[in-house]
N, C-alpha and C positions, 0 to 999 in steps of 0.2 A: 433321408432324403425330404426335402420339404415339399409340402402338399400344396400345390398349385396346379389349377387345371383351367381350362376355358371351356364354357357352356354355349352351346347353341340355343338361343331362345325362340328360334322362329316358329317352333310348335307350340310355345307355351301360350296359355290363355291370356295372361297378363300382358304379353308382348303383343298378341294380335290385336288386343282391344286398345292398347296405346297405339298401334299403328294406324288403326280404323279412324281414332281421334285426331291423329296428326294429319292424316290425308283429308279429313273432313276441314280441318283448320287451313291447310294448305289452299283448298280450293277457295276459301274464304279469304284468301290474301296473306295468311301467316307465313312468315318467313324462318320459324324456328326449325332447328334440325330434327331430322327424324330420331324416335327412341333407338338405343343402342341395342342391336341383335346379339352381339358378342359379350358376354359376362366372364370376367376374369374372377375366379374364386380361390380364396386360400383361408388357411388359418394361421394367425399371427403366433408370435412367441407366447401370448397369454391363452392360447388354443380357442381362441373366440373366432367364428367365422366372420370373414369380411369378403366385400366384391366390389367391383368396379366395371360398368360397362363401356363398349366401345362400337362405333357404328362399322367399322370395318375389321377384318380378321387380322392382317398384319399389325394394326394397332394393339390389338389384344394380344397377339403373340409376344409383341417386343415388350409389353408390360409384364406378361407371365414370365418371360426370361430376366427381366430386371429384378422382379420381386422374389424369384427363386434365387438368384444370385446374392441378393441382399440377405436372405433367410439362411442361406448357406454359410454366408461370412459372418452372420451375426451383426451386420450393419443397418438391419432392417428398422424402420420407423413407422408407427401407425401414422398414416396421413392425417387422420383426426386430430391426434395430439398436436401436430404442427399448427392447426388453427387457433390454437389457445392465445389469448391477448397476452402481449408482454407485460402489460401491468398486473395480471394475475399471476405470473411466474415471479415478477419482481417482488409481489407482496409475499408470495410463499418464500421465496429466497430471504427476504429480510426478516420475516418471522422465524426463521430457522436458525438465525445467529446465536451461538451459545458463548462462544470464547471471548469474544470482543467485548471491551469495556464499554461502560454506558455512553461514554464519549464518542467513542467510535461508532457505536449503532446511531446516535444522533446524528453525527457526520454525514454517514450513509444516507439516513432518512432526509436529510436537507437536500443532498445533491440528486436523490430520487426525485424529490417534490419540485425542485427548481429546475433541473435541465433533463433529466433521463426520461421520466413519465411522461412530461409534456411532448417531448419528441416522439418516443416510441410506444406509449401507453396502449393505444388502440391497434397497433400492428400485430398481425399473426407472427409468432416467432419463426414460423418456417419461411415466411415472406421476407425477413431481414437478410440482406445480402452484404458481403463484404464491402462493396462499392458504396453502399447506402452509408455504413458506418464511416467509411473513410471521407465521404462528403460532409458528414455531421461533424467529424473531428475538425475539419476546414472550417464550418460555421462557428464553432467554439472558439477557434484561434482569430476569427477575423471580425466577430460581432460582439457587442458589449454584453456583460452579463446581467442578470437580473437586478442588480444594485448599480448599475449604470457604467462602470468601469470595465475595462478590459480583463478578461479572465487571466490569471498568472499561468505560466507553464505547469506548475505544480497543482492547481486548481484543476486545469484541463486533465491532466494525467489521472487525478483522483476520480474525476467524473467518469472517464473511461473506465476507471478500473470497477467502478460500482456497476456500470451497465455490463461490463465482462463478466463479473461474478455472477450477476442475475442470469445472464446467458448461460454460463456453465451449468447453472441449476436446470436449465432447458436441456441441456446435453445429457446431463446425468439422469434426468427424469424420462429421457427417451422421446422428447418432443422433437429434437432436430439433431441431425447426425454430427455437425461441427459447430463450432463457435466462431460466428462472424466477426467477433471483436478481436481475435487473436491476430499477431504480427502486424500491427498498424504502427507507424513512425509516429511518435509524440514528440511534442515541442521538448527542447532540451530543458532541463531543470539546473539552474545554476545554485544549488544549495540554499543558502541563506545569503548570497550575494559574496561580495569579494571578501575573503579572509582577511583579518586583522590581527596581527602577531604582536603583542606588547612584549617590550622587554622588562626585565626586573624592575628598572629604576621608574619606567612608565606606570607599571602595575602598582607599585609603591606610591607613587604620586596619586594616582586615582583613589588608592584604599584610603591615604590620609585625608583626600578633599571630601570623602563621604561621610566624615565625622564618626557618628555612633555605629554607623553600618559599614565601619571598616572592616570588622571580622567576616562580614557576608562576602564583600569584595574579594578578600583573600581566599575565602572558601571556593568562590566562583572561578578565581582566575588561577588558582594552583590544584584545586581538586578536580576541576572540570566537570562538576555536576550540572544538571539542567536546572533552570529556574525554578519550575514546578517541584522538583526535587529538593532543592535549597529551601523553599518556602514551606515544605512539609516535614523538614528535618525536626524531630523531638529530642530533647536532651538525654534520653536513655539511649539513642542510637549513636551519640558521640562518646567515643571512649578515649579519654585524653591520656590515659596511662599506657595505652597499646598505641595511641595514635590513629585510630581508625574512625571513619564514618561509616556507619551500615545504611546504606540506601535500599529502601524497602517499599516506599509510597512516594506518592508525588500528587500535588494538587493539579487539577484540570478543569477548565471552564465548561460548563454545560449550561443548558437552559435553565434560568432560575438562580445562577450563582455558581460558587466553586464546590468542587467535591473532591475528598481524598479518595486517591483509587491507587492501582498497581502502578509500577515504573514502566516507562515504555519497553516494549519488546518482552515484558515481563521478566527484565534481566536484573534481579536482585543482585547486589555486590557490596564489597567492603573498600572503601577508597582509603588510601593513605593520607595522612595529615603531616605537613612538614612540623618538624620539632620547633622551629622558630615560630610557629603560629600557635601552639599551645598557649603560651602566656596570653595571646589577643582573644582567645576563646574562653579561657577559664572565667573572667568575670560574666560573661555571656550566659554560661551554664550556672553559675553561682546565683543569678536572678531568678531563675526558673525551677518549678518543682519538676520532679521526674515525669516525663511523659508530656510535658508542655511543649508547644512550639518553641525552637530555639531562636528564630528571626521573626519577629512581629512589628506590625505597624504601630503608629502613634496611639491607636485606640486599644492596642493588647490583642488585637485579632490577627487572622494572618495577613501577609503582603499583598496588597492588591498592585499588581504590574502596572496597571493604567496610571496610578497615582504616584506609585513610587519612583517609577522611571523618570517622568519630567521633574519631579520635586527633588529627588536625591540624586540619581544616577547621571541624568544629563547635565544638572548643576555641577556635579563633581568632574566629569569628563571636561566641561568648560574650565573649571578652576584649575584642573591638572595639565590645561594647554593640549589637551588630545582631541579637542573638537575639529572637525573635518577629516577624521580617520574612518567614520562610520562605525565606531564601536557601539555595541549594544551589550546588555547584559548577558545574552546568549552567546555571543561572539567571544566572549572570556573563556569559553569552551576551547576555542581555538588557540588561545594565548596558553592554556593549562597544556594542551596537547604538544604545542611547539617548544615549550620549556622543559617538558618531560623529556622529549625526544633530544634535545640538545644536552640534556643531562646524563644521556645514554640508556633510556629506557627503550625495550625492544617492543614490537607490535603488539604481543600479547598483553603486555603490562598497561600500554595505552588503551587497548581495546577494553579490558576489565574496567580500567579507571572511568572511561567515557560512558561505559554501558552499551557499546554498539553489539549488534547482533552477531557479527562474526569479524575476524582478522582482515577479512578480504575487505569489508566496508572501511575498516580503519585505514587500510593501504591505499584504498581508492581516494579517501579524503586528504590523508597526509603523507602518502607515499613519497612525496617529492621532498619532505623536511628530513629524511634519514640521509645521513652522508653516504656518498658514492664509495663503497668499499672494495671496488673492483681491483684496485692495485694491492690491497691488503690481502685479498684472496690469493691473486696471482703470486704475489710474494711468499705466502704460505706453501702453495702448490709447487713454487720452485724450489723452497727449502726441502720439501718432502721428496722432490724428484732427486736432488743432488743427494739426499742422504741414501736412498735407495741405490742409485749409480755408484755411489762411493762404497757401499758394501758389496756390490757386485763385483767392482774391479778389486778389492781387497781378497775376496774368494778366489779370484782368479790367480 
């Protein structure tokens, strides 16, 4: 049973002295409340003594019952811990990140400094209520961000995620019983905008218009890898004999420039290369030493999206007559997925090719592209039923 009891302080010397001071102050015009006569005392889960005083016995009894119930159920939290400032918890959480990449940690740091700590930094974690968080999300949706423009739904959701993960740390460390950032409606994220699915002829025209970067366009449009993965490809990772691309690393932008790191979701994978693309890729491999980047810029270093897209890609889009479709290098992943599905690839193949974390994610994004096979399934069931009934009839 939990150790919680009520102590009557009426005969205690410190209480009597406090009452004399209060009575003298009252005569002098003070309106402060009298010292509490009833003290609730208990031992927390850490076996340290704790206490709280009340002016009236019913108040003390209510507190005693509440603490006893929390201790018995294991939901007790030390009230002093709840007074910890949010910014202290946030720094503790960010400092404990271990498995995240440097880029992810930097992204979290930026959102903490721009939006989360300026709002919640001085709040006591126990004082943050669900309604306060809901109002904050509304502010993020309606007010311009720190850089002037309105925050995108994805940016708002990620800002909320950072706040939620920091508050989860407060829950786990016993400072608050529940996370006030849970179960909020967030603005809908429309992926990367309207999907664009190029046909084989359109993809060929785009590749031809890209000149020396024709092989890169073919890789993006048929292999479905991400831009950062394509620019980090090394010659040793491309096996022309077995027609495989081994995706093990990716370029990512961090403060101070670009850095090679793990692929998104840490999903290393092998991606098939079309036999018809081998001859396009062979000259590219021949120009590089083993271990060198497969696709490089004019200066021989890694491709920079900010210069390559307007100078090469956007010009190729216009030359191929595809301007107005909203096509981007990243959206060539959608083309790769759609062409693979049209060729008969199942969801697991597409998932592995794109590096999605789960088949469910692949279905969420591309499920509408798979053909409706309801009639095919019904016909197969019908054939099985007729066969079974035929056997029963023959046996009779």
